[in-house]
N, C-alpha and C positions, 0 to 999 in steps of 0.2 A: 617082647610085645606083650606077654602075658603080665609081665612086672609093670609096665607102663599103665595098663588098664587097671591092674590091682591099685595102683598108686592113685590113679585118677579116681577110682570108686571110694578110696579110703579118704582123699582129700575131700570129696564130695560128701560124704558122710560126716566128716567133721566139720564142715562148713554148715551142714543142716543143723548138727547138735549145737554147734556155737551161736547159730542164729535163733534157734529156740530157745537156748539158754539165756540169751540176752533179752528176748521178749518177755520171758518169764520174770527175769529181775526188774526189767522196767514196769511190768504189771504189779509186781509187790510193792516197787517203791511208791507207784501211784495209789495202790490200794489202801495205804497206811499213811495218809498226809497228816498235817496238823489241822484238823477240821475246826470250823468256827460254828459252834453250836449255840443257837439262840431260839428257844421257844418264847412265845409272845402270847400273853392274854390278849385277845384280839377285840372281843366285844361281849356284852350282855345285852340281850333284847327280849321284849316283852311281847307277848301276844294274849287275847282274851276271847273267851267264847261266853259271851253274855247270856244270863238267863233272865235278867231284868234291866231297868234303866240303871242300876248302881251296883249289881252283883254278877257274879259268874264265875268261871274258872279262869285263872291267870296261869300262863305257861313262861316260866323263866328259862332262857336258852343262853348258855355261856359256850364261848368258843375260843380255842387256842389254835395257833398256827405256828409252823415251824418256818421261821425266816432266815435260817442258816442252813448248815448241811445235815446230812441224814444223821438223826438221833437214834442211838442204839444202846440199850441198858438191860439191867436184869431185872426180874420180877420183884415186885415190892419196893422199888427205889424211887418211884416218881408217881404222883397222883394228880388229877384235876380235881380240885375241891370247889364246891360252890356253898357259899354260906348266906344265911338269911339274918341281918343284923338289926334287931328291934330297937327303938329309941330306948336310951338307958343303959344299954349294953356298953362296959367300960371300953374306951378307945383302943387299949392293947389286946382286945379279944375280938375275934372275928364274928362271934355270934353262933348260930345253930347250923350245923352240917346239914344240908338238904340235897346235896348232890355229890356223887364221887365217881370217878373213872381212873382206875389203874391201867396204866399202859407200860409198854416196854420199848416200842420204836416209833418213830415218826419220820418218814421221809421227806426231804426238802420241799417245801410248798404245801405238805399235807396238814390237815386241820382235824381236830377232834372236838366233840362237844358233849356237853352234859346238860341235862334239863330238869326241871322241876314243876309239877303242876299243883295247884292249890286253889282252895275256894278264895274269893275276893269280894269284899264288899267296900266299895268306895265312899259309903256314906258312914261308915264305923270309924270311931276315932283311931282305932289301932292301924287301919289301912288308908283311910281318906284323909284324917287330919295328920296323922303321923306315921306315915308310910315307912316300911323298913328300907335298908339298904341292901343290896345283894353284891357279894364280893366273890369274885374268882381268883382262885390262887394256884399257880402251878407249884406243887410242893415236891421238894427233893429231900432224900435221905440225908441225914447229917453227914454220912460217911462217903457220899457220892464222889467228892473230889479226892478221896484217898483210895479209890478202888483200883487205880491204875488203868482206867478206861477213858481215854480222851474223847470218845464219841457220845459222852453223857455229861460233859462238864460244861454247863451253860456259862457262856461268856459274857452275858448281859441281864443280870437279875433285876435290874430296873424295870423291866417290862413284864414281870412273872405275876403281876396281880392289877386288877382292875376293880373299882366300886362304882356302882350305878344306882341312883335312887329310884325306888318304885313308885314315885310321884308320877312317873310317866304312864304306869298303868292308869291312874286316876284320870289323866288327860285323855286316854283312849276311850273311857266311859263318856266324856264330855263331847266326843265326837271332833 
């Protein structure tokens, strides 16, 4: 009788260990999938705080969104960059860096933003007649795809940049 009870307890213990072991294996297999990583430059918007009919403070806000699986990376491997590009800057150059946000992770559906505020005069040639463009770029370290981390390999780099003309700011002054 004691032998039967002992065998039953051992069998129950083995069953519990096997069940827990198979759950852990299943969790590990689902924890390391082949993720689809896709960060997207979503928008650049403008707002103004007017001080006169044609002048005031303009705020340029740029946003990215994670439209894929959770993004996880190391420090210094990626940044959100906002550039101001004046007329005459060569087409292969982004202009002056006016905003930067370094990040290491971005959950699915999560957003990040960077903004820049500057004086604006819609009646001046540099802003009114020839307004700059603002360019948002998701910048990745050149070695990112070689680091062995599949959770930071962007699968769609065609949506990592957006450019918007600041002529929209001048339209805001016109009402």
